[in-house]
C-alpha positions in Angstrom: -1.9 -17.1 -12.7 -4.2 -19.9 -11.5 -4.9 -19.8 -7.8 -2.0 -17.5 -6.8 -3.5 -14.3 -8.2 -6.7 -14.5 -6.2 -4.8 -15.6 -3.1 -2.4 -12.6 -3.4 -5.3 -10.2 -4.0 -7.4 -11.7 -1.2 -4.5 -11.6 1.3 -3.8 -7.9 0.5 -7.5 -7.0 0.9 -7.7 -8.9 4.2 -4.6 -7.1 5.4 -6.1 -3.7 4.4 -9.3 -4.6 6.3 -7.4 -5.5 9.4 -5.5 -2.2 9.3 -8.6 -0.2 8.6 -10.4 -1.9 11.6 -7.7 -0.5 13.9 -7.4 3.0 12.4 -8.5 4.8 9.3 -5.4 7.0 9.6 -3.5 4.0 8.1 -4.9 5.0 4.6 -3.1 8.3 4.8 0.3 6.7 5.6 2.8 5.5 3.0 2.3 1.9 4.0 -1.4 2.1 3.4 -1.1 3.8 0.1 1.3 1.1 -1.1 -1.1 -1.7 -0.1 -3.9 0.1 -1.9 -1.6 0.4 -5.0 -0.7 -3.3 -4.7 -4.3 -4.3 -4.7 -4.9 -2.2 -7.8 -1.9 -3.7 -9.6 -2.9 -7.2 -8.7 -6.4 -6.6 -10.0 -5.0 -5.1 -13.2 -2.7 -8.1 -13.6 -5.6 -10.5 -13.4 -7.4 -8.6 -16.2 -4.3 -8.0 -18.4 -2.7 -11.4 -19.0 0.0 -9.9 -21.3 1.3 -7.7 -18.5 0.8 -10.2 -15.7 4.4 -11.0 -15.1 5.6 -7.4 -15.2 2.8 -6.2 -12.8 3.5 -9.1 -10.4 7.2 -8.3 -10.3 6.3 -4.7 -9.6 4.0 -5.8 -6.7 6.9 -7.9 -5.3 9.3 -5.0 -5.5 6.9 -2.6 -3.8 6.3 -5.2 -1.1 10.0 -5.7 -0.5 10.8 -2.0 -0.5 8.1 -1.0 1.9 8.7 -4.0 4.2 12.4 -3.1 4.6 12.0 0.7 4.7 12.6 2.5 8.0 9.6 3.1 10.2 9.8 6.9 9.4 9.2 6.1 5.7 6.4 3.5 6.3 4.6 5.8 8.7 5.0 9.0 6.7 1.6 10.4 6.3 -0.4 12.7 4.2 -3.2 14.0 6.4 -6.3 15.7 5.0 -6.8 19.2 6.0 
């Protein structure tokens, strides 16, 4: 994984921090949950070298799906009651 794993993980964490800075409601939207999931999968990929390729492909698929989803899907939210 070399340098690319930490770069991918760091960029996702930085993106999450930028979104959280603007609004914490982002965490309860689908796009926020997917980024949190991606961070977890990247961290898992760094600690499980035998599953690294599969987890990285899953992260890429999640990124592509959420990036090209309609705004109604990306912004769908689960709001705490």
